[in-house]
Wavefront OBJ file of the C-alpha trace (Angstrom):
o trace
v 66.840 117.675 88.401
v 67.424 114.664 86.123
v 70.944 114.247 87.520
v 69.628 114.123 91.084
v 67.037 111.521 90.061
v 69.696 109.394 88.347
v 71.885 109.412 91.453
v 68.880 108.683 93.681
v 67.938 105.754 91.420
v 71.474 104.366 91.779
v 71.200 104.689 95.568
v 67.848 102.855 95.585
v 69.252 100.033 93.442
v 72.158 99.717 95.873
v 69.716 99.663 98.794
v 68.045 96.430 97.668
v 69.097 94.134 100.573
v 69.396 90.809 98.737
v 71.328 89.067 101.531
v 68.817 90.164 104.145
v 65.857 89.034 102.014
v 67.431 85.666 101.163
v 68.234 84.781 104.784
v 64.836 86.047 105.965
v 63.171 83.867 103.350
v 65.212 80.724 104.059
v 65.648 80.702 107.840
v 63.399 83.552 108.966
v 66.236 85.417 110.672
v 68.026 88.757 110.331
v 71.409 88.021 108.718
v 72.865 91.070 110.477
v 72.749 89.122 113.762
v 75.402 86.748 112.353
v 79.189 87.119 112.110
v 80.264 90.634 111.248
v 76.701 91.965 111.185
v 76.582 92.698 107.453
v 74.192 91.580 104.710
v 76.877 90.300 102.357
v 77.673 86.893 100.909
v 80.041 85.753 103.680
v 77.464 86.356 106.406
v 74.691 84.835 104.299
v 76.836 81.705 103.788
v 77.312 81.394 107.537
v 73.588 81.713 108.210
v 71.874 80.065 105.231
v 74.525 77.998 103.427
v 77.004 78.426 100.596
v 74.444 78.370 97.782
v 72.579 81.267 99.393
v 75.911 83.055 99.801
v 76.799 82.637 96.126
v 73.350 83.864 95.054
v 73.801 86.927 97.290
v 77.263 87.564 95.848
v 75.946 87.453 92.284
v 72.893 89.630 92.982
v 74.925 92.237 94.907
v 77.448 92.398 92.063
v 74.665 92.648 89.481
v 73.060 95.613 91.218
v 76.405 97.443 91.138
v 76.821 96.715 87.426
v 73.179 97.512 86.652
v 73.233 100.930 88.323
v 76.412 101.998 86.528
v 75.263 100.540 83.208
v 71.902 102.308 83.393
v 73.476 105.695 84.141
v 76.158 105.143 81.494
v 73.484 104.325 78.916
v 71.198 107.199 79.961
v 73.770 109.984 80.165
v 77.268 109.032 78.991
v 78.533 111.708 81.399
v 81.702 110.304 83.046
v 81.382 112.391 86.205
v 77.691 111.555 86.662
v 78.542 107.873 86.161
v 81.200 108.222 88.881
v 78.707 109.803 91.298
v 76.144 107.080 90.537
v 78.803 104.416 91.154
v 79.445 105.822 94.623
v 75.685 106.196 95.204
v 75.022 102.500 94.527
v 77.794 101.590 96.994
v 76.427 103.985 99.616
v 73.006 102.416 99.070
v 74.404 98.952 99.749
v 76.360 99.973 102.858
v 73.626 102.304 104.185
v 70.281 100.969 102.840
v 67.257 103.071 103.681
v 65.108 99.924 104.075
v 67.256 98.471 106.893
v 67.843 101.523 109.049
v 71.053 102.324 107.121
v 72.749 99.079 108.283
v 73.715 97.000 105.266
v 76.692 95.183 103.812
v 80.361 95.961 103.328
v 80.134 96.821 99.617
v 82.697 94.379 98.217
v 80.475 92.467 95.773
v 78.594 95.622 94.764
v 81.952 97.340 94.230
v 83.075 94.430 92.052
v 79.942 94.931 89.971
v 80.667 98.637 89.641
v 84.248 98.081 88.467
v 83.216 95.260 86.138
v 81.687 98.085 84.079
v 84.112 100.939 84.870
v 87.516 99.208 84.970
v 87.364 95.454 84.287
v 91.148 95.025 83.982
v 91.707 96.656 87.385
v 88.991 94.410 88.832
v 90.723 91.268 87.521
v 94.048 92.379 89.032
v 92.354 93.108 92.376
v 90.657 89.685 92.262
v 94.090 88.027 92.134
v 95.168 90.115 95.131
v 92.008 89.034 96.986
v 92.563 85.338 96.262
v 96.243 85.478 97.226
v 95.487 87.293 100.491
v 92.699 84.884 101.482
v 94.810 81.820 100.614
v 97.723 83.149 102.685
v 95.760 84.444 105.701
v 92.340 82.676 105.587
v 90.670 86.056 106.289
v 88.033 87.093 103.729
v 87.712 90.538 105.331
v 91.454 91.197 105.046
v 91.481 89.952 101.460
v 88.579 92.258 100.642
v 90.243 95.325 102.167
v 93.643 94.665 100.589
v 92.055 94.018 97.184
v 89.847 97.112 97.245
v 92.813 99.234 98.314
v 94.693 98.124 95.195
v 91.917 99.042 92.738
v 92.890 102.765 92.597
v 96.507 101.738 91.984
v 95.521 99.420 89.137
v 93.227 102.073 87.619
v 96.059 104.619 87.826
v 98.706 102.302 86.310
v 96.331 101.524 83.450
v 95.807 105.253 82.816
v 92.143 105.126 83.759
v 90.156 108.350 83.340
v 90.026 110.750 86.311
v 86.360 110.043 87.176
v 87.100 106.298 87.427
v 90.215 106.905 89.525
v 88.266 109.144 91.910
v 85.500 106.520 92.107
v 88.095 103.847 92.930
v 89.587 105.991 95.710
v 86.217 106.848 97.267
v 84.989 103.255 96.937
v 88.129 101.970 98.669
v 87.655 104.426 101.542
v 83.959 103.543 101.921
v 84.537 99.781 101.840
v 87.438 99.921 104.303
v 85.279 102.125 106.565
v 82.492 99.522 106.347
v 85.044 96.945 107.567
v 85.982 98.938 110.680
v 84.524 96.221 112.934
v 86.557 93.601 111.090
v 89.689 95.702 111.524
v 89.130 95.724 115.281
v 88.626 91.959 115.358
v 91.708 91.385 113.199
v 93.748 93.527 115.591
v 92.493 91.506 118.583
v 92.812 88.108 116.880
v 89.074 87.374 117.077
v 88.149 87.648 113.396
v 86.595 84.483 111.885
v 88.761 82.705 109.319
v 87.523 81.216 106.051
v 87.203 77.425 106.241
l 1 2 3 4 5 6 7 8 9 10 11 12 13 14 15 16 17 18 19 20 21 22 23 24 25 26 27 28 29 30 31 32 33 34 35 36 37 38 39 40 41 42 43 44 45 46 47 48 49 50 51 52 53 54 55 56 57 58 59 60 61 62 63 64 65 66 67 68 69 70 71 72 73 74 75 76 77 78 79 80 81 82 83 84 85 86 87 88 89 90 91 92 93 94 95 96 97 98 99 100 101 102 103 104 105 106 107 108 109 110 111 112 113 114 115 116 117 118 119 120 121 122 123 124 125 126 127 128 129 130 131 132 133 134 135 136 137 138 139 140 141 142 143 144 145 146 147 148 149 150 151 152 153 154 155 156 157 158 159 160 161 162 163 164 165 166 167 168 169 170 171 172 173 174 175 176 177 178 179 180 181 182 183 184 185 186 187 188 189 190 191 192 193
């Protein structure tokens, strides 16, 4: 029963819709009606300014780190930590408070891997920056970077629970970007300016 509660707690932490709340508070609008329709930092920046976007980025990352840190401290069970890591991401992408329509999971995923595999996260950050500089697409940079996290975890001999978390997180985040993939394919995706 305790394990179920721990995972549910991680999901609820992930479900806190910081981007939605920030935009609602600043401009009184639903951030999901902007850009790609997510609650993440890029959409918040478009709707409420760069400072609001940075605050969203930090808070979304912190909730990912907090959920994993809490479970790690409470249990120390690597597999339960892995399940909680996925639960916090699922909470962000499918928040119960917003009709299961949330963000893409990139910042929350960064927070998760800041605790689980910081070296892999740093390597993926370089991939993200290089991709965005070359293409000007944040969504493409996010997907390419997240897809490399399992590779970096594997090359650094990360434990099996972390590798499985990286694989599942990559699949979830790429799935959350399915709209972006369509727009990239049709040449209608917004570029970073």
